[in-house]
C-alpha positions in Angstrom: 5.4 -15.1 -8.6 5.7 -17.9 -11.4 7.9 -18.3 -14.2 7.9 -15.6 -16.5 5.3 -13.4 -14.7 5.2 -10.8 -12.3 1.7 -9.9 -10.4 0.7 -6.6 -9.4 -1.8 -5.6 -6.8 -1.2 -1.8 -7.6 -0.4 0.4 -10.7 0.1 3.9 -11.9 -2.0 5.3 -14.4 -1.7 7.9 -17.1 -2.9 9.3 -20.5 -1.5 10.4 -23.8 -3.3 12.4 -26.7 -1.9 12.8 -29.8 -3.3 13.9 -33.2 -6.6 14.3 -31.0 -8.0 17.1 -28.5 -10.2 17.3 -25.3 -9.1 14.0 -23.7 -10.5 13.2 -20.7 -10.4 9.7 -18.8 -12.0 9.2 -15.4 -10.8 6.1 -13.3 -10.9 5.3 -9.8 -12.5 8.5 -8.8 -10.0 10.8 -10.5 -10.5 12.8 -13.7 -7.4 13.1 -15.8 -7.3 15.8 -18.7 -5.1 16.6 -21.6 -5.1 18.3 -24.8 -7.8 20.7 -23.7 -9.0 23.1 -26.7 -5.7 21.8 -28.5 -4.7 19.1 -30.8 -1.9 17.1 -29.5 1.3 16.9 -31.4 2.4 14.1 -33.4 3.7 10.7 -31.6 7.3 9.9 -32.0 9.2 6.9 -31.5 10.7 8.1 -28.1 7.3 8.3 -26.9 7.0 4.9 -26.4 10.2 4.6 -24.0 8.7 7.0 -21.5 6.0 7.2 -19.2 3.3 10.1 -19.3 3.9 13.0 -16.8 1.6 13.3 -14.0 1.0 9.9 -14.2 -0.8 8.7 -10.6 0.7 6.2 -8.5 -0.8 3.6 -6.1 -4.2 2.7 -8.1 -5.7 -0.3 -6.9 -5.5 -2.6 -9.7 -8.4 -2.5 -11.0 -10.5 -0.1 -9.1 -13.3 0.6 -11.8 -13.9 0.8 -15.4 -11.7 3.8 -17.5 -14.4 5.9 -19.0 -12.5 7.7 -21.7 -13.4 10.4 -24.2 -11.8 12.8 -26.7 -12.4 14.8 -30.0 -10.6 14.0 -33.4 -9.0 16.7 -35.6 -12.3 17.0 -37.5 -14.1 17.6 -34.0 -15.7 14.2 -34.4 -16.2 13.4 -30.4 -15.6 9.6 -29.3 -16.2 7.9 -26.1 -15.5 4.3 -24.8 -15.5 2.5 -21.6 -12.4 0.3 -20.9 -12.7 -2.6 -18.4 -9.4 -3.3 -17.3 -9.7 -6.4 -15.6 -10.8 -7.9 -19.0 -7.7 -6.2 -20.9 -5.1 -7.3 -18.2 -6.6 -10.8 -16.8 -4.6 -12.3 -14.2 -2.9 -8.8 -13.3 0.4 -9.9 -14.4 3.6 -8.7 -16.5 5.3 -11.0 -18.7 8.9 -10.9 -18.8 11.9 -12.4 -20.5 14.6 -12.5 -18.4 16.1 -15.1 -16.0 13.8 -15.4 -13.2 16.4 -15.7 -10.7 17.8 -12.4 -11.2 14.5 -10.9 -10.2 14.8 -8.5 -7.2 12.2 -10.3 -5.0 11.8 -7.6 -2.2 10.9 -4.9 -4.9 10.2 -6.4 -8.5 9.3 -3.1 -9.8 11.5 -0.1 -9.9 8.4 2.1 -9.4 6.1 0.0 -7.2 4.1 -1.4 -10.1 3.3 -0.9 -13.6 1.8 1.9 -15.3 -1.4 1.5 -17.4 -1.2 4.2 -20.2 -4.3 5.1 -22.0 -3.3 6.7 -25.4 -5.6 8.4 -28.2 -3.8 8.8 -31.7 -6.5 10.7 -33.8 -9.4 8.0 -33.7 -7.3 5.2 -32.4 -7.5 4.1 -28.6 -4.8 2.3 -27.4 -3.8 0.9 -23.8 -0.4 -0.1 -22.8 1.4 -1.7 -19.9 4.8 -0.3 -19.1 6.8 -1.6 -16.4 10.2 -1.1 -15.2 11.3 -4.6 -13.6 14.5 -4.8 -11.4 17.2 -7.4 -11.8 20.0 -8.5 -9.8 23.5 -7.5 -10.9 25.1 -10.2 -13.2 28.5 -9.3 -11.4 29.0 -11.2 -8.1 30.1 -7.9 -6.3 27.7 -5.7 -8.0 25.7 -3.3 -5.9 23.4 -1.4 -8.4 20.3 -3.2 -9.6 19.8 -3.0 -13.4 16.3 -2.3 -14.5 14.6 -3.3 -18.0 11.7 -1.7 -19.7 8.9 -3.4 -20.9 6.0 -2.0 -22.6 3.1 -3.8 -24.3 0.1 -2.9 -26.2 -2.7 -4.7 -24.4 -5.8 -3.3 -26.4 -6.6 -1.2 -29.7 -9.6 -0.2 -31.3 -10.1 2.0 -34.3 -13.3 4.4 -34.3 
């Protein structure tokens, strides 16, 4: 670990679908499906503060490309291959907290960050979401603090 970066070797993987349907992502030998035969709801600001239900933990970074396909509301089919090594060069999470406060034995609360692949209509987004653990500010504090970091790493309109 150096300066303001936390490196990771494993991560979770999840998908989200808003204003689109029939989303499918194949990654590391697993197929993820969401919004099958239905259009996903509108995205709300609170959605940027949660991790997708069913996100698979323990994926080796980065096991394979991600093959994503989905359908827009007008029925148009889209497909794209994501090369995570290119998107997340360095396999690190940038943070702003004091490096001395990072809880060294387990800097990530969930074992590693979560890679989120999201469709909103004809737009494809990839986020890195991490919950980092910090030593308490109080000298006698026993509970670790946590900070959520979510960064848009890739976006493409089709």
